[in-house]
MILUMDREN-564398 format. One line per 10 residues: for each residue x, y, z of N, C-alpha, C, O. Coordinates in steps of 0.2 Angstrom, whole numbers, plus 5000, padded with zeros to 4 digits. Example, Ala and Ser with C-alpha at 12.3 -4.5 7.8 and 13.67 -1.06 7.14 Angstrom:
<rs>
5066/4972/5039/5062/4978/5039/5066/4984/5039/5071/4983/5042  5064/4989/5035/5068/4995/5036/5064/5000/5039/5067/5006/5040
</rs>
This chain:
<rs>
4567/5223/5089/4570/5232/5082/4576/5231/5082/4580/5228/5086  4579/5233/5074/4585/5233/5071/4588/5239/5071/4586/5245/5070  4593/5235/5071/4600/5239/5070/4604/5241/5063/4604/5236/5059  4607/5246/5061/4610/5247/5055/4615/5251/5057/4614/5254/5062  4622/5251/5051/4628/5254/5053/4629/5255/5046/4626/5252/5041  4632/5261/5045/4636/5262/5039/4642/5266/5039/4641/5270/5043  4646/5266/5038/4653/5272/5037/4655/5272/5028/4655/5269/5023  4658/5280/5031/4661/5282/5023/4666/5288/5024/4664/5294/5026  4672/5286/5022/4677/5293/5024/4675/5296/5018/4672/5293/5014  4676/5304/5019/4675/5310/5017/4681/5313/5017/4684/5313/5023
4684/5317/5010/4691/5318/5013/4689/5326/5012/4690/5330/5008  4686/5326/5019/4685/5336/5021/4686/5337/5030/4685/5332/5033  4689/5342/5032/4687/5341/5036/4680/5340/5041/4675/5340/5038  4680/5338/5049/4675/5338/5053/4670/5343/5051/4665/5343/5047  4672/5346/5053/4669/5355/5052/4665/5354/5048/4659/5354/5050  4668/5354/5041/4664/5354/5034/4658/5348/5033/4652/5348/5031  4660/5343/5036/4654/5337/5037/4649/5340/5042/4644/5342/5040  4650/5340/5047/4646/5342/5052/4642/5348/5052/4638/5349/5056  4643/5354/5045/4640/5358/5044/4632/5357/5039/4626/5360/5039  4635/5351/5036/4633/5347/5030/4626/5343/5034/4620/5343/5033
4628/5341/5038/4622/5339/5042/4618/5341/5046/4614/5338/5050  4619/5347/5045/4616/5351/5051/4610/5358/5046/4606/5362/5048  4613/5356/5040/4610/5362/5033/4606/5359/5029/4607/5355/5025  4599/5363/5031/4593/5357/5027/4594/5358/5020/4591/5354/5017  4597/5364/5017/4598/5363/5008/4604/5358/5008/4603/5354/5004  4609/5358/5011/4613/5352/5010/4609/5345/5012/4610/5340/5008  4605/5345/5016/4603/5339/5019/4598/5335/5014/4596/5329/5013  4595/5342/5011/4588/5337/5004/4593/5336/4997/4590/5333/4992  4599/5337/4998/4602/5336/4992/4607/5328/4992/4608/5325/4987  4609/5327/5001/4613/5320/5001/4608/5315/5005/4609/5309/5004
4605/5317/5009/4599/5314/5012/4595/5312/5010/4590/5313/5013  4597/5307/5002/4591/5305/4998/4593/5300/4996/4598/5301/4994  4591/5292/4994/4594/5288/4990/4592/5288/4985/4586/5289/4984  4596/5288/4978/4595/5285/4971/4589/5282/4970/4586/5278/4973  4585/5287/4963/4580/5285/4965/4575/5288/4968/4569/5287/4965  4574/5291/4971/4571/5296/4975/4573/5304/4975/4579/5306/4974  4568/5309/4976/4568/5316/4978/4568/5317/4985/4568/5312/4990  4570/5324/4986/4568/5326/4992/4565/5332/4993/4565/5337/4989  4563/5333/4996/4558/5340/5001/4558/5341/5007/4555/5337/5012  4562/5346/5009/4563/5348/5013/4559/5351/5017/4560/5357/5016
4553/5350/5022/4547/5355/5023/4550/5359/5028/4551/5365/5027  4552/5357/5034/4556/5360/5041/4562/5357/5044/4563/5351/5045  4567/5364/5047/4573/5363/5047/4573/5366/5052/4572/5372/5052  4575/5363/5058/4579/5368/5062/4584/5367/5068/4583/5365/5074  4589/5367/5065/4597/5363/5067/4598/5366/5074/4601/5370/5075  4595/5362/5079/4597/5365/5086/4595/5360/5091/4591/5355/5089  4600/5360/5098/4594/5352/5099/4589/5356/5101/4588/5362/5103  4583/5349/5103/4576/5351/5102/4571/5355/5096/4565/5356/5096  4577/5355/5090/4575/5358/5086/4570/5354/5079/4573/5350/5076  4564/5355/5079/4560/5348/5072/4563/5350/5063/4566/5355/5060
4561/5343/5063/4563/5343/5054/4559/5340/5051/4560/5334/5052  4554/5340/5046/4549/5338/5041/4554/5336/5035/4559/5339/5033  4552/5331/5035/4556/5330/5027/4551/5324/5022/4548/5319/5025  4550/5326/5016/4546/5319/5011/4552/5318/5005/4556/5323/5004  4553/5311/5003/4555/5308/4999/4549/5303/4994/4545/5299/4995  4553/5306/4988/4546/5305/4983/4550/5300/4979/4556/5301/4977  4546/5296/4978/4551/5289/4974/4550/5292/4964/4545/5294/4961  4556/5290/4962/4555/5293/4956/4551/5288/4951/4550/5291/4946  4549/5281/4952/4547/5276/4948/4543/5272/4954/4546/5268/4957  4536/5274/4955/4533/5271/4963/4531/5264/4960/4527/5261/4963
4532/5261/4952/4528/5256/4952/4533/5249/4955/4532/5243/4956  4541/5253/4957/4545/5249/4959/4545/5247/4967/4546/5241/4970  4543/5251/4970/4542/5252/4978/4536/5257/4978/4534/5262/4975  4533/5251/4986/4527/5258/4988/4531/5261/4995/4535/5259/4999  4527/5267/4993/4529/5273/4998/4525/5271/5005/4520/5268/5005  4528/5273/5012/4528/5270/5017/4522/5277/5019/4518/5276/5024  4522/5282/5015/4516/5287/5019/4510/5288/5015/4504/5289/5017  4512/5287/5008/4505/5284/5002/4511/5282/4997/4517/5281/4998  4506/5281/4992/4508/5277/4988/4517/5279/4983/4521/5275/4980  4517/5285/4983/4524/5288/4981/4528/5291/4986/4534/5294/4984
4527/5292/4990/4531/5296/4996/4530/5292/5002/4526/5287/5004  4537/5295/5005/4540/5293/5013/4542/5299/5017/4548/5301/5017  4536/5302/5020/4538/5307/5025/4539/5307/5031/4534/5303/5033  4543/5309/5035/4544/5307/5043/4547/5315/5045/4550/5320/5041  4546/5315/5051/4547/5321/5054/4553/5318/5059/4554/5312/5059  4556/5322/5066/4558/5321/5070/4561/5326/5075/4557/5330/5077  4568/5326/5077/4570/5332/5081/4576/5331/5083/4576/5325/5084  4583/5333/5084/4587/5335/5086/4587/5332/5092/4582/5333/5094  4590/5328/5095/4591/5326/5101/4598/5327/5105/4597/5328/5111  4603/5327/5101/4611/5330/5103/4617/5332/5099/4620/5328/5096
4617/5338/5099/4622/5340/5091/4627/5343/5096/4626/5348/5099  4633/5339/5097/4641/5340/5099/4647/5343/5092/4649/5340/5088  4647/5348/5094/4652/5352/5087/4656/5348/5084/4660/5345/5087  4656/5348/5078/4661/5344/5073/4659/5338/5076/4660/5334/5071  4657/5334/5080/4657/5328/5081/4653/5321/5080/4655/5315/5077  4646/5325/5084/4641/5320/5082/4635/5323/5081/4634/5329/5080  4629/5318/5080/4623/5323/5078/4619/5317/5079/4619/5312/5075  4614/5317/5086/4609/5313/5085/4601/5313/5084/4597/5316/5089  4598/5311/5079/4589/5314/5079/4585/5306/5081/4587/5301/5081  4580/5310/5083/4575/5305/5083/4570/5307/5077/4569/5313/5077
4567/5302/5071/4563/5301/5069/4560/5296/5068/4561/5290/5068  4552/5301/5065/4546/5293/5065/4544/5295/5056/4544/5301/5054  4542/5289/5053/4537/5290/5048/4531/5292/5049/4529/5291/5055  4528/5294/5045/4520/5298/5044/4519/5293/5040/4521/5292/5034  4514/5287/5045/4511/5282/5042/4505/5278/5048/4506/5278/5054  4500/5275/5043/4497/5273/5048/4497/5266/5049/4494/5263/5053  4501/5263/5045/4505/5256/5046/4509/5254/5053/4514/5256/5055  4505/5250/5058/4510/5248/5063/4517/5244/5063/4522/5244/5067  4517/5242/5058/4523/5238/5056/4529/5245/5053/4534/5245/5056  4527/5249/5049/4532/5255/5049/4532/5261/5054/4537/5264/5055
4527/5261/5057/4527/5267/5063/4531/5264/5070/4532/5258/5072  4533/5271/5073/4538/5268/5078/4547/5274/5079/4551/5274/5074  4548/5277/5084/4552/5282/5084/4560/5279/5080/4558/5273/5082  4564/5278/5078/4569/5278/5076/4575/5282/5079/4574/5288/5082  4580/5280/5079/4587/5285/5082/4593/5285/5075/4595/5280/5072  4593/5289/5074/4599/5290/5070/4606/5294/5075/4605/5297/5079  4610/5293/5074/4615/5294/5075/4621/5295/5071/4622/5290/5067  4624/5300/5070/4631/5303/5065/4637/5304/5070/4637/5309/5074  4642/5300/5068/4648/5301/5073/4654/5304/5069/4655/5300/5064  4658/5310/5068/4663/5310/5065/4669/5310/5068/4670/5311/5074
4674/5307/5064/4679/5306/5069/4687/5307/5063/4686/5304/5057  4692/5311/5065/4696/5312/5060/4701/5305/5059/4704/5302/5064  4700/5303/5051/4706/5299/5048/4710/5304/5043/4710/5310/5041  4716/5297/5044/4720/5302/5038/4715/5302/5030/4712/5298/5026  4716/5308/5029/4713/5310/5023/4708/5313/5023/4705/5313/5018  4706/5315/5030/4699/5318/5032/4695/5313/5036/4698/5309/5039  4688/5314/5036/4683/5313/5040/4678/5304/5039/4675/5301/5034  4679/5301/5045/4675/5295/5043/4668/5296/5049/4669/5298/5055  4662/5295/5045/4658/5296/5047/4653/5289/5046/4652/5286/5041  4651/5287/5053/4649/5283/5055/4640/5285/5057/4640/5290/5061
4636/5283/5055/4628/5282/5053/4626/5276/5057/4627/5271/5055  4623/5276/5061/4621/5271/5066/4611/5272/5066/4607/5276/5069  4608/5267/5062/4601/5269/5063/4597/5263/5068/4598/5257/5067  4594/5265/5072/4592/5260/5079/4583/5262/5078/4580/5267/5077  4581/5254/5079/4573/5254/5080/4569/5255/5074/4564/5257/5073  4574/5252/5069/4569/5250/5064/4564/5247/5064/4563/5242/5066  4559/5251/5060/4551/5246/5062/4552/5239/5056/4556/5238/5051  4548/5234/5059/4548/5227/5056/4548/5227/5046/4549/5222/5042  4545/5233/5044/4542/5233/5036/4548/5233/5032/4550/5230/5027  4554/5240/5037/4561/5239/5034/4566/5235/5034/4570/5232/5038
4566/5233/5027/4574/5226/5029/4579/5230/5029/4580/5236/5026  4584/5227/5035/4589/5229/5037/4594/5231/5031/4596/5237/5030  4595/5225/5026/4599/5228/5019/4597/5231/5013/4600/5232/5008  4590/5233/5016/4590/5240/5009/4591/5247/5015/4593/5252/5013  4590/5246/5021/4591/5249/5024/4599/5254/5022/4601/5260/5020  4603/5248/5024/4609/5248/5024/4613/5252/5016/4618/5256/5016  4607/5249/5011/4610/5251/5004/4609/5260/5003/4613/5264/5000  4603/5261/5006/4600/5267/5005/4603/5272/5008/4603/5278/5005  4608/5271/5015/4612/5275/5018/4617/5274/5016/4621/5277/5019  4620/5269/5012/4626/5270/5008/4627/5275/5003/4631/5280/5002
4621/5275/5000/4619/5280/4994/4621/5286/4997/4625/5290/4996  4615/5287/5001/4616/5293/5006/4622/5296/5008/4624/5301/5004  4627/5293/5012/4634/5294/5012/4638/5294/5009/4644/5293/5012  4638/5293/5002/4641/5292/4995/4639/5302/4993/4644/5307/4992  4634/5303/4994/4630/5310/4990/4635/5315/4996/4638/5320/4996  4633/5310/5003/4636/5317/5007/4643/5319/5007/4645/5325/5008  4647/5314/5005/4654/5314/5004/4655/5318/4996/4661/5322/4996  4651/5318/4991/4654/5321/4984/4653/5328/4986/4655/5333/4983  4647/5328/4993/4644/5338/4992/4649/5340/4996/4652/5345/4994  4652/5337/5001/4654/5342/5006/4663/5342/5002/4666/5347/5002
4665/5336/4998/4671/5336/4995/4671/5343/4989/4676/5346/4988  4666/5343/4987/4663/5347/4981/4665/5356/4982/4668/5361/4979  4662/5355/4988/4661/5362/4992/4671/5363/4994/4674/5367/4991  4672/5357/4999/4679/5360/5000/4682/5361/4996/4686/5366/4997  4683/5358/4988/4687/5360/4984/4688/5368/4982/4692/5371/4981  4679/5369/4983/4679/5375/4978/4682/5380/4983/4686/5385/4982  4680/5379/4990/4683/5384/4996/4691/5385/4993/4693/5391/4990  4694/5380/4995/4703/5380/4993/4703/5383/4987/4708/5386/4986  4699/5383/4981/4702/5384/4975/4700/5393/4977/4704/5398/4975  4694/5396/4980/4692/5403/4982/4700/5405/4986/4703/5410/4985
4703/5401/4990/4709/5407/4994/4715/5404/4991/4721/5404/4994  4714/5401/4985/4723/5399/4984/4723/5405/4980/4728/5406/4977
</rs>
């Protein structure tokens, strides 16, 4: 099984980034690559809490879904939450394809850096049907959306306190 790793600096405090990792509405906005839409079906952000998410391809003619022609659905659970520092999830695609099946582990680590927070995402146990470079590209897009969302929220919060 393969592991990928992506990093992004977010111009916001760790607490703000951590909140966005555990906010189902926020996850529906940022944890989706370009060219797809997201539906968060369940989201219980606590250790042992479960979630279900479906991603739908905008143009199914370019890529086949893992669950159906247009959809990648997956479920999982939060296995470790360290306040403002780390989120660990175990996820699995809803699929009958043995090359796509199996539990994956996603770990998000947050570290203070000059100007904000460094987010590191590690995706372990990628199934054989998922190309590592595609996974990294998708995660880079998603972390870009996370940064934009959190930075926008922080700017609004700061304007509200000014």
